[in-house]
C-alpha positions as CSV (number, residue, x, y, z in Angstrom):
1,X,-1.7,-81.5,-7.2
2,X,-3.7,-82.4,-4.2
3,X,-7.2,-83.6,-5.1
4,X,-6.4,-84.2,-8.8
5,X,-8.0,-87.4,-10.1
6,X,-8.3,-89.1,-13.4
7,X,-10.8,-87.1,-15.6
8,X,-9.9,-83.8,-14.1
9,X,-7.6,-81.2,-15.8
10,X,-4.8,-79.0,-14.6
11,X,-5.3,-75.5,-16.0
12,X,-1.8,-73.9,-16.3
13,X,-1.8,-70.2,-17.0
14,X,1.6,-69.0,-18.2
15,X,2.3,-65.6,-16.7
16,X,5.9,-64.9,-17.7
17,X,9.1,-66.5,-19.1
18,X,12.3,-64.6,-18.6
19,X,15.8,-65.6,-19.7
20,X,18.4,-66.1,-16.9
21,X,22.1,-66.8,-16.5
22,X,25.2,-65.3,-18.1
23,X,25.2,-64.3,-21.7
24,X,25.0,-65.7,-24.3
25,X,22.1,-67.6,-22.8
26,X,20.6,-69.0,-26.1
27,X,21.8,-72.3,-27.6
28,X,20.9,-73.9,-30.9
29,X,22.7,-76.8,-32.6
30,X,22.8,-79.5,-35.2
31,X,22.7,-83.0,-33.9
32,X,23.8,-85.8,-36.2
33,X,20.8,-87.9,-37.5
34,X,18.3,-85.6,-35.8
35,X,16.1,-83.0,-37.5
36,X,13.5,-82.4,-40.1
37,X,15.7,-82.4,-43.3
38,X,18.2,-85.2,-42.5
39,X,18.4,-89.0,-42.5
40,X,17.5,-90.6,-39.2
41,X,17.4,-94.1,-37.8
42,X,13.7,-94.2,-38.9
43,X,14.2,-92.4,-42.2
44,X,17.1,-94.3,-43.7
45,X,19.1,-92.6,-46.4
46,X,22.6,-93.2,-47.9
47,X,23.8,-89.7,-47.4
48,X,26.1,-89.0,-44.4
49,X,24.8,-87.2,-41.3
50,X,25.3,-83.4,-41.0
51,X,28.2,-82.4,-38.8
52,X,27.6,-81.5,-35.1
53,X,27.5,-77.8,-34.7
54,X,26.6,-75.5,-31.8
55,X,25.8,-71.8,-31.9
56,X,25.4,-69.5,-28.8
57,X,23.2,-66.4,-29.0
58,X,22.6,-63.4,-26.8
59,X,19.0,-63.2,-25.6
60,X,17.2,-60.6,-23.5
61,X,13.6,-59.5,-23.3
62,X,14.1,-57.0,-26.1
63,X,15.3,-59.4,-28.7
64,X,17.3,-62.4,-29.9
65,X,20.7,-61.2,-31.3
66,X,21.3,-63.7,-34.0
67,X,24.1,-61.7,-35.7
68,X,25.3,-58.2,-36.3
69,X,22.8,-58.0,-39.2
70,X,19.8,-59.9,-37.8
71,X,17.8,-59.3,-34.5
72,X,14.8,-61.6,-34.0
73,X,11.9,-60.9,-31.6
74,X,11.9,-62.5,-28.2
75,X,8.9,-64.9,-28.4
76,X,9.4,-67.2,-25.4
77,X,7.4,-70.4,-24.9
78,X,7.5,-73.7,-23.0
79,X,8.6,-76.5,-25.2
80,X,7.8,-79.4,-22.8
81,X,4.8,-79.4,-20.4
82,X,2.7,-82.3,-19.4
83,X,1.2,-84.5,-16.8
84,X,1.9,-88.1,-15.9
85,X,0.6,-90.7,-18.4
86,X,-1.7,-93.3,-16.9
87,X,0.6,-96.3,-16.6
88,X,3.6,-96.2,-19.1
89,X,7.1,-95.0,-18.6
90,X,8.0,-92.3,-21.1
91,X,10.9,-90.4,-22.5
92,X,10.9,-86.6,-22.0
93,X,11.4,-86.3,-25.8
94,X,8.0,-87.9,-26.7
95,X,4.7,-86.0,-26.8
96,X,1.3,-87.7,-26.6
97,X,-2.1,-87.5,-24.9
98,X,-0.5,-86.2,-21.7
99,X,1.3,-83.3,-23.4
100,X,5.1,-83.5,-23.1
101,X,7.6,-82.3,-25.7
102,X,5.1,-80.6,-28.1
103,X,7.2,-77.6,-29.0
104,X,4.2,-75.5,-29.9
105,X,5.1,-71.8,-29.8
106,X,1.6,-70.8,-28.7
107,X,2.3,-72.2,-25.2
108,X,3.5,-68.8,-24.3
109,X,2.8,-66.0,-21.8
110,X,-0.9,-65.2,-21.7
111,X,-2.0,-68.7,-22.7
112,X,-3.7,-71.3,-20.6
113,X,-3.0,-75.0,-21.3
114,X,-5.5,-77.5,-20.0
115,X,-3.7,-80.8,-19.3
116,X,-5.6,-84.1,-18.7
117,X,-5.1,-85.7,-15.3
118,X,-4.4,-89.4,-16.0
119,X,-3.7,-90.6,-12.5
120,X,-4.1,-89.2,-9.0
121,X,-2.1,-86.1,-8.3
122,X,-1.6,-85.2,-12.0
123,X,2.2,-84.8,-11.6
124,X,2.8,-81.7,-13.7
125,X,6.2,-81.3,-15.3
126,X,7.7,-78.7,-17.6
127,X,11.0,-77.5,-19.1
128,X,12.6,-77.0,-22.5
129,X,12.0,-73.2,-22.7
130,X,12.7,-71.4,-26.0
131,X,13.4,-67.8,-26.9
132,X,12.0,-68.2,-30.4
133,X,11.1,-71.0,-32.8
134,X,9.8,-71.3,-36.3
135,X,7.0,-73.7,-37.1
136,X,8.2,-77.3,-37.1
137,X,11.5,-76.7,-35.1
138,X,13.1,-77.6,-38.4
139,X,16.7,-78.6,-37.4
140,X,15.4,-80.3,-34.2
141,X,16.7,-77.6,-31.8
142,X,15.2,-74.1,-31.5
143,X,16.8,-71.4,-29.5
144,X,16.9,-73.1,-26.1
145,X,17.3,-71.0,-23.0
146,X,17.5,-71.4,-19.2
147,X,14.5,-69.5,-17.9
148,X,12.6,-68.3,-14.9
149,X,8.9,-69.2,-15.4
150,X,5.9,-67.9,-13.5
151,X,2.8,-70.0,-13.6
152,X,-0.7,-70.2,-12.1
153,X,-2.0,-73.8,-11.7
154,X,-5.7,-74.5,-11.1
155,X,-7.6,-77.8,-10.8
156,X,-10.7,-78.3,-12.9
157,X,-12.8,-81.2,-11.7
158,X,-14.4,-83.4,-14.3
159,X,-12.9,-81.5,-17.3
160,X,-12.9,-84.7,-19.3
161,X,-10.7,-83.9,-22.3
162,X,-8.3,-86.6,-23.2
163,X,-5.8,-84.4,-25.1
164,X,-4.2,-81.0,-24.2
165,X,-6.4,-78.0,-24.8
166,X,-4.9,-74.6,-25.4
167,X,-6.5,-71.2,-24.9
168,X,-5.1,-67.9,-26.0
169,X,-6.7,-64.4,-25.8
170,X,-8.5,-64.9,-29.1
171,X,-8.4,-68.6,-29.9
172,X,-9.3,-72.0,-28.5
173,X,-7.6,-75.2,-29.7
174,X,-6.3,-78.7,-29.1
175,X,-2.9,-80.3,-29.6
176,X,-2.5,-83.7,-31.2
177,X,0.8,-85.7,-31.3
178,X,1.3,-88.7,-33.7
179,X,3.1,-89.9,-36.7
180,X,2.4,-89.4,-39.6
181,X,1.6,-85.7,-39.2
182,X,-1.8,-86.1,-40.7
183,X,-2.8,-88.2,-37.7
184,X,-1.6,-85.4,-35.4
185,X,-3.9,-83.0,-37.3
186,X,-6.8,-85.5,-37.2
187,X,-6.5,-85.8,-33.4
188,X,-6.4,-82.1,-32.8
189,X,-9.3,-81.4,-35.2
190,X,-11.4,-84.2,-33.9
191,X,-11.1,-82.9,-30.3
192,X,-11.8,-79.4,-31.6
193,X,-14.9,-80.5,-33.5
194,X,-16.3,-82.1,-30.4
195,X,-15.6,-79.0,-28.3
196,X,-17.2,-76.6,-30.8
197,X,-20.3,-78.9,-30.9
198,X,-20.6,-79.0,-27.2
199,X,-20.1,-75.2,-26.8
200,X,-22.5,-74.1,-29.5
201,X,-25.2,-76.8,-29.5
202,X,-24.4,-77.6,-33.1
203,X,-24.2,-81.2,-34.2
204,X,-20.7,-82.6,-34.7
205,X,-21.4,-82.6,-38.4
206,X,-22.1,-78.9,-38.4
207,X,-19.0,-78.2,-36.3
208,X,-17.0,-80.2,-38.8
209,X,-18.2,-78.1,-41.6
210,X,-17.6,-74.9,-39.7
211,X,-14.0,-75.8,-39.0
212,X,-13.6,-76.5,-42.7
213,X,-14.2,-72.8,-43.2
214,X,-12.3,-71.2,-40.3
215,X,-10.1,-73.8,-38.6
216,X,-6.3,-73.0,-38.3
217,X,-3.4,-75.3,-37.8
218,X,0.2,-74.7,-36.5
219,X,3.0,-77.2,-36.6
220,X,4.8,-77.6,-33.3
221,X,7.5,-80.1,-34.0
222,X,8.3,-82.3,-37.0
223,X,11.4,-83.9,-35.5
224,X,10.4,-85.8,-32.3
225,X,9.3,-89.5,-32.1
226,X,5.8,-88.1,-32.5
227,X,5.0,-84.9,-34.3
228,X,2.8,-82.2,-32.7
229,X,0.2,-80.0,-34.3
230,X,-2.3,-77.5,-32.9
231,X,-5.8,-76.9,-34.4
232,X,-7.7,-73.8,-33.3
233,X,-10.7,-71.6,-33.9
234,X,-11.2,-68.0,-33.1
235,X,-13.4,-67.6,-30.0
236,X,-15.7,-65.1,-31.8
237,X,-17.1,-68.0,-33.9
238,X,-18.3,-70.0,-30.9
239,X,-20.0,-67.3,-28.8
């Protein structure tokens, strides 16, 4: 984005996510040595990999038609959204301080994600849309869909946050990505503690104790090279 400099943020408001293409548009699958409950190259086990398997699913804005017996709600979100890192070359599979493949279902229509600008221009990228996903993206692939996405992107000068910040109608939170998952939670909660303190005039120690009472966490993914987790607080507690 023109005028974006390090220390700014891109505020991306998600207006709509609509499935496109011929039915069945949804795809989920099992990928050998990838997923939350299987052996991987990093989690070495003696058991053989699960077989490769692909399932196609009809999806429209009224529902996700898993089977003749089960219809799931259409709950679309953007799995991968981020800005350029400062200097490093990255895989699109890996989330970090710049955002990326966080797979957090709250990055959905109605939400605003504030992404840090790490170098001039920002270089916003996105993709990996999902029709629905459970917490953790357990087998490694949710219901992936081709989609038409409508966004509003604004530049906030001097925003200053190092990690992605996520605002919904009722909550404000941050997203951390790391392994082990505890470190992802620590990053997200650390950023949230600092934000609550700055917004309310409380000390960081008081904000820390407040979040112990009312903070919420949601697991984005537990399968990527780094895991992603969001920590949030209801806005009514920081007015």
